[in-house]
C-alpha positions in Angstrom: 0.0 0.0 0.0 1.4 3.4 -1.0 2.3 5.7 1.9 0.0 8.8 1.7 1.5 10.7 4.6 2.6 14.3 3.9 6.3 14.7 3.2 8.0 17.4 5.3 10.8 17.5 2.8 8.3 18.9 0.2 6.7 21.3 2.7 3.3 19.5 2.3 0.5 21.1 4.2 -2.7 20.2 2.4 -5.8 22.5 2.4 -8.7 20.6 3.8 -11.4 23.3 3.9 -13.6 23.3 0.7 -15.0 26.7 1.6 -11.5 28.2 1.3 -10.9 26.5 -2.0 -14.1 28.0 -3.3 -13.1 31.5 -2.1 -9.7 31.2 -3.8 -11.2 30.3 -7.1 -13.8 33.0 -6.8 -11.1 35.6 -6.0 -9.3 34.5 -9.3 -12.6 35.0 -11.1 -12.1 31.7 -12.9 -14.5 31.0 -15.8 -15.0 28.8 -18.9 -12.7 31.0 -20.9 -9.8 30.7 -18.6 -6.6 28.6 -18.9 -5.4 28.0 -15.3 -2.2 26.5 -14.0 -2.2 25.1 -10.5 1.1 24.5 -8.7 1.2 21.7 -6.1 -2.3 20.4 -6.2 -1.6 17.7 -3.6 -4.8 15.9 -2.7 -6.7 18.0 -5.2 -9.2 20.0 -3.2 -8.4 23.1 -5.2 -8.1 21.2 -8.5 -11.6 19.9 -8.3 -13.0 23.4 -7.9 -10.9 24.7 -10.8 -11.9 21.7 -13.0 -15.6 22.7 -12.4 -15.1 26.3 -13.4 -12.1 26.7 -15.9 -12.0 25.9 -19.6 -8.5 24.3 -19.1 -6.5 23.2 -16.1 -2.8 22.3 -15.9 -1.9 20.9 -12.5 1.9 20.6 -11.8 2.6 18.1 -9.0 6.1 17.1 -7.8 5.1 14.2 -5.6 4.6 11.0 -7.7 2.0 9.7 -5.2 -0.4 12.5 -5.6 0.3 12.8 -9.3 -0.8 9.2 -9.8 -4.0 9.7 -7.7 -5.0 12.9 -9.5 -4.1 11.6 -13.0 -6.5 8.6 -12.3 -9.2 10.9 -10.9 -9.2 13.2 -13.9 -8.5 10.6 -16.5 -11.9 11.2 -18.2 -11.7 15.0 -17.9 -10.2 16.1 -21.2 -9.8 19.7 -20.1 -7.6 18.8 -17.0 -4.0 17.7 -17.4 -2.0 16.5 -14.4 1.8 16.7 -15.0 4.6 15.3 -12.8 6.9 18.3 -12.7 8.8 20.8 -10.6 7.4 24.4 -10.9 11.0 25.8 -10.5 12.0 24.2 -13.8 8.8 23.6 -15.7 8.8 25.3 -19.2 5.9 27.8 -18.6 7.0 29.5 -21.9 5.3 26.6 -23.7 1.9 27.3 -22.2 -0.3 29.4 -24.6 -0.9 32.8 -23.0 -2.7 34.3 -21.3 -3.1 32.0 -18.3 -3.8 32.4 -14.6 -1.9 30.9 -11.7 -3.9 29.6 -8.8 -2.0 27.8 -6.1 -1.3 26.9 -2.5 2.4 27.2 -2.8 4.9 25.2 -0.7 6.1 27.8 1.7 9.7 26.9 1.7 10.1 27.7 -2.0 7.4 30.2 -2.5 9.7 33.2 -3.1 11.8 31.6 -5.8 8.7 30.4 -7.6 7.1 33.8 -7.3 10.1 35.5 -8.9 10.2 32.9 -11.7 6.6 33.6 -12.4 7.1 37.3 -12.4 9.8 36.9 -15.0 7.0 35.4 -17.2 4.6 38.2 -16.3 3.8 39.1 -20.0 2.2 35.6 -20.3 0.3 35.6 -17.0 -3.0 37.6 -16.5 -3.4 37.0 -12.8 -2.0 35.1 -9.8 -3.9 34.1 -6.7 -1.6 32.4 -4.3 -1.8 31.0 -0.8 1.4 32.0 1.0 2.8 32.3 4.5 1.2 35.3 6.2 4.7 36.9 6.8 5.5 36.8 3.0 2.1 38.3 2.2 2.8 41.1 4.7 6.2 41.8 3.0 4.5 41.9 -0.5 2.0 44.5 0.7 4.4 46.5 2.9 4.9 50.2 2.5 8.1 52.2 2.9 9.2 52.8 6.5 7.3 49.8 7.9 8.9 46.7 9.6 7.9 44.3 6.8 9.2 46.5 3.9 12.2 45.0 2.2 13.8 44.1 -1.1 10.9 41.7 -1.9 8.3 44.5 -1.5 10.1 46.8 -3.9 11.0 44.2 -6.5 7.5 42.8 -6.7 6.0 46.3 -6.8 8.1 47.0 -9.9 6.6 44.0 -11.7 3.1 43.7 -10.4 0.1 45.2 -8.5 -0.5 43.4 -5.2 -3.7 43.3 -3.2 -4.8 41.5 -0.1 -7.0 38.5 -0.3 -8.0 36.9 3.0 -6.3 35.2 6.0 -6.5 31.4 6.4 -6.3 29.8 9.8 -3.9 26.9 10.5 -6.9 24.7 11.2 -7.7 24.7 7.5 -4.7 22.5 6.7 -3.5 19.0 7.4 -1.0 18.7 8.9 -1.6 21.9 10.8 1.2 24.4 9.9 3.2 26.3 12.6 2.7 29.6 10.7 -0.3 31.7 9.7 -1.3 31.7 6.0 -3.0 34.2 3.7 -4.2 34.5 0.1 -2.9 37.3 -2.0 -3.8 38.6 -5.5 -1.0 39.5 -7.8 -1.7 41.2 -11.2 1.4 41.4 -13.4 2.0 44.8 -14.8 2.1 45.2 -18.6 4.9 47.7 -18.1 6.8 48.9 -15.0 5.3 51.9 -13.1 8.7 53.8 -13.4 11.1 54.0 -16.2 14.8 53.3 -15.5 17.9 53.1 -17.7 19.0 49.8 -16.4 16.9 47.2 -14.5 20.1 45.4 -13.5 21.4 48.6 -11.7 18.0 49.1 -10.1 17.9 45.7 -8.5 21.5 45.9 -7.5 20.7 49.1 -5.7 17.6 47.6 -4.0 19.6 44.6 -2.8 22.4 46.8 -1.5 20.0 49.1 0.3 18.4 46.2 2.3 21.6 44.2 2.8 22.4 46.2 5.9 19.1 47.6 7.2 20.7 49.4 10.2 23.1 51.3 8.1 22.4 54.6 6.4 22.0 54.5 2.7 25.4 56.0 1.8 27.3 53.4 3.8 25.1 50.5 2.7 25.8 51.3 -0.9 29.5 51.5 -0.4 29.6 48.3 1.6 27.9 46.5 -1.3 30.5 47.6 -3.8 29.4 50.9 -5.2 32.2 53.4 -5.7 32.5 55.5 -2.6 33.6 58.5 -4.7 30.4 58.4 -6.7 27.8 57.5 -4.1 27.6 61.0 -2.7 27.1 62.7 -6.0 24.4 60.2 -7.1 22.4 60.6 -3.9 22.5 64.4 -4.3 21.5 64.1 -8.0 18.6 61.8 -6.9 17.6 64.3 -4.2 18.0 61.7 -1.5 19.5 62.5 2.0 22.6 60.2 2.4 21.6 59.5 6.1 18.3 57.9 5.2 18.0 54.2 5.4 17.0 52.0 2.4 13.8 50.9 4.1 12.4 54.5 3.8 12.8 54.8 0.0 9.9 54.5 -2.4 10.2 52.6 -5.7 10.3 55.9 -7.5 13.3 57.0 -5.3 15.1 53.7 -5.9 14.6 54.4 -9.7 16.1 57.9 -9.5 19.0 56.6 -7.4 19.7 53.8 -9.8 19.7 56.2 -12.8 22.0 58.6 -10.9 24.5 55.9 -10.0 24.5 54.8 -13.7 25.3 58.3 -14.8 28.0 58.6 -12.1 29.6 55.4 -13.3 30.2 56.7 -16.8 
């Protein structure tokens, strides 16, 4: 008999509340005209609701046990395809756009998956994701708040984020040790700010948050920016050198990145 116990190595905490699955699919506004990708379907509670609403469902499951079960369950559903695959390496580029992502993501790899999906944002119309509550707080955080960080800024550059709803630990099996929440992420067709170099922008963002306690001028120098150019760039961007990175808006990060690019020439 095949072992059906959740595997800690895969971060498996399965949603068990049908009402929550219904709310997630409703939040994604899934209808007959939608192509939907689900990541980590597990026991299939969300997959069944998606199958009843969507025109096409692609479920990516890493665990061979649950893949086999779901493949058998949906064998006669021509619009549902269950694939044994890792979402970190799956060729999403081969899926005809646009499509929606609806998923209860494994928390231990949620951030890498999120960034991978955002790189494909031109193909994705909407993402509705169950994440650890702490990660959702970071995605929604504003400058100057405790949760605001590199993730907040990087995602804001690529997408619009709005709060969905909290989900209690009692809605899962096994019961997770953390709080969960659903978030809605709408990829932007174009960034909200124009910058000369995205590579420089993200380097500046990473540097600003690498040493949260340090003032911006020192943090940039410590992360390899030329000390002789940092001061001039901050002045050109109209940013006080003694401010900390956690106080800067996305627009200010953009101005600073452009100024540092000019200073480097």
